[in-house]
C-alpha positions in Angstrom: 71.4 -60.4 -21.1 74.1 -57.7 -21.1 71.7 -55.3 -22.8 69.1 -55.9 -20.1 71.6 -55.2 -17.3 72.9 -52.1 -19.1 69.3 -50.8 -19.5 68.5 -51.5 -15.8 71.7 -49.7 -14.7 70.8 -46.7 -16.9 67.3 -46.7 -15.6 68.4 -46.8 -12.0 71.0 -44.0 -12.6 68.3 -41.8 -14.1 66.1 -42.4 -11.0 68.9 -41.5 -8.7 69.4 -38.2 -10.5 65.6 -37.4 -10.1 65.5 -38.2 -6.4 66.5 -35.1 -4.3 69.8 -35.5 -2.5 69.6 -36.1 1.3 72.6 -33.8 1.7 70.6 -31.0 0.3 67.8 -31.6 2.8 70.2 -31.7 5.6 72.0 -28.5 4.7 71.8 -26.6 8.0 75.2 -25.1 8.3 76.2 -22.3 10.7 75.3 -18.7 10.1 78.2 -16.6 8.9 80.3 -14.9 11.5 79.7 -11.1 11.7 83.3 -10.6 13.0 84.7 -12.4 9.9 82.4 -10.8 7.4 82.3 -7.2 8.5 85.9 -6.2 7.4 85.1 -7.2 3.8 81.4 -6.3 3.7 80.0 -4.1 0.9 77.6 -2.4 3.4 77.1 -2.5 7.2 73.9 -1.2 8.8 73.4 -0.8 12.5 70.0 -0.1 13.8 66.7 -1.1 15.4 64.0 -3.4 14.0 61.0 -1.0 13.9 58.4 -3.2 12.1 57.6 -6.6 10.8 56.8 -6.8 7.1 54.1 -9.1 5.7 55.4 -12.6 5.6 55.7 -15.8 7.6 56.4 -15.0 11.3 58.1 -17.5 13.6 56.4 -18.6 16.8 58.5 -16.3 19.0 57.7 -13.2 16.9 60.8 -13.3 14.7 60.4 -13.0 11.0 62.7 -12.9 8.0 60.9 -9.8 6.7 61.4 -6.7 8.8 62.3 -3.0 8.6 65.7 -1.9 10.1 66.1 1.8 10.9 69.6 3.1 11.8 72.7 4.2 10.0 75.0 2.9 7.3 78.5 2.6 8.7 80.4 2.6 5.4 78.4 5.5 4.0 79.8 8.1 6.5 77.3 7.0 9.1 74.3 8.3 7.1 70.8 7.5 8.5 69.1 4.8 6.6 66.0 2.5 6.5 66.3 -1.0 5.1 63.5 -3.4 4.3 65.1 -6.9 4.9 63.3 -9.6 3.0 64.4 -13.2 3.2 68.1 -12.4 3.4 70.0 -15.6 3.5 73.2 -15.8 5.6 75.0 -18.3 3.5 73.8 -20.8 0.9 73.6 -23.6 3.5 72.0 -21.7 6.3 68.7 -20.0 7.0 67.4 -16.5 6.7 68.4 -13.7 9.0 65.4 -13.2 11.3 64.6 -10.6 14.0 61.6 -9.0 15.8 60.6 -5.4 16.5 62.7 -3.9 19.3 65.9 -5.9 18.5 69.0 -3.8 17.8 71.1 -5.6 15.3 74.0 -5.0 12.8 74.0 -6.6 9.4 77.1 -7.0 7.2 76.0 -7.3 3.6 78.0 -9.2 1.1 81.1 -9.9 3.2 83.3 -13.0 3.1 83.6 -15.9 5.5 84.4 -19.6 5.7 87.2 -21.6 4.0 87.1 -21.5 1.0 85.8 -18.0 1.2 82.2 -17.4 0.0 80.0 -14.3 -0.1 77.8 -14.1 3.0 75.4 -11.8 4.9 76.1 -11.8 8.6 74.1 -10.5 11.5 75.1 -9.7 15.1 72.9 -8.6 18.0 73.6 -5.3 19.7 70.6 -5.4 22.1 68.0 -8.1 22.6 68.2 -11.9 22.6 69.6 -13.4 19.4 67.8 -16.5 17.9 69.4 -19.8 19.0 71.2 -20.5 15.7 74.8 -21.7 15.5 77.1 -18.8 14.5 75.0 -15.8 15.5 77.0 -13.4 17.6 76.4 -10.6 20.1 78.5 -7.4 19.9 78.4 -3.6 20.5 78.8 -0.5 18.4 82.4 0.1 19.7 83.5 -3.4 18.7 82.0 -3.1 15.2 83.9 0.1 14.6 87.1 -1.5 16.1 86.8 -4.3 13.5 86.9 -1.7 10.8 89.7 0.4 12.4 87.4 3.4 12.9 86.2 5.5 15.7 82.4 5.2 16.5 80.3 8.3 15.9 78.9 10.4 18.7 75.2 9.6 18.4 72.8 12.5 18.8 70.9 12.7 22.0 67.6 14.6 22.4 68.2 18.3 23.2 67.4 19.3 26.7 65.8 22.8 27.1 68.2 25.5 28.4 67.3 27.0 31.8 65.9 30.6 31.6 68.5 33.4 31.6 69.5 34.7 35.0 69.5 32.8 38.2 66.4 32.0 40.2 67.3 34.3 43.1 67.7 37.4 41.0 64.3 36.6 39.2 62.7 36.4 42.7 64.1 39.8 43.7 62.7 41.3 40.5 59.2 40.0 41.2 59.4 41.2 44.8 60.4 44.7 43.7 57.5 44.8 41.2 55.0 43.7 43.9 56.4 46.4 46.3 56.2 49.0 43.7 52.5 48.0 42.9 51.7 48.2 46.6 53.3 51.6 47.0 51.4 53.0 44.0 48.1 51.5 45.3 48.6 53.0 48.8 49.6 56.3 47.3 46.5 56.4 45.1 44.3 55.6 48.1 45.9 58.3 50.2 45.6 60.9 47.4 41.9 60.1 47.0 41.3 60.6 50.7 43.0 63.9 50.7 41.0 65.0 47.6 37.7 64.3 49.4 38.6 66.6 52.2 
């Protein structure tokens, strides 16, 4: 009898180990905080999502596979392009997702939570973030303040310089040229008339 009970207990224990844990299926923890992760991040990229990459899009146009074009904050603000593919925020949260046109910042391999774990955190600089717990909105100045740095002066498109000289002097020059041409023309006409006589 004892052997049968022991065998049943062992069999049931083995079945329990084979069945997936409900805790694993319900693992929907918050996204990592960008504010907490940025100071310890290995890399921070700020930029605009310029394209979706092939992959499963969400119903609202967001995808976990996209191209981010901007600059790398910790690499002397050097321009960079990053293809983000299924980047998980933390082991018990979903992928970082965005859509073309969003301006975001990603802190790669920073630390958050207690006990501290390695995370990837995202914050929205422009556009509407997805409605997931833990995703923050920020701005470029606040990101640099977290790092104790001054934000870069971003290049703006060059505006063409106005032509040399002021418009009134240019008008006078053209008037003088027109008058000179008129005097030469009239002088030529008068000279030809005199030559015919």
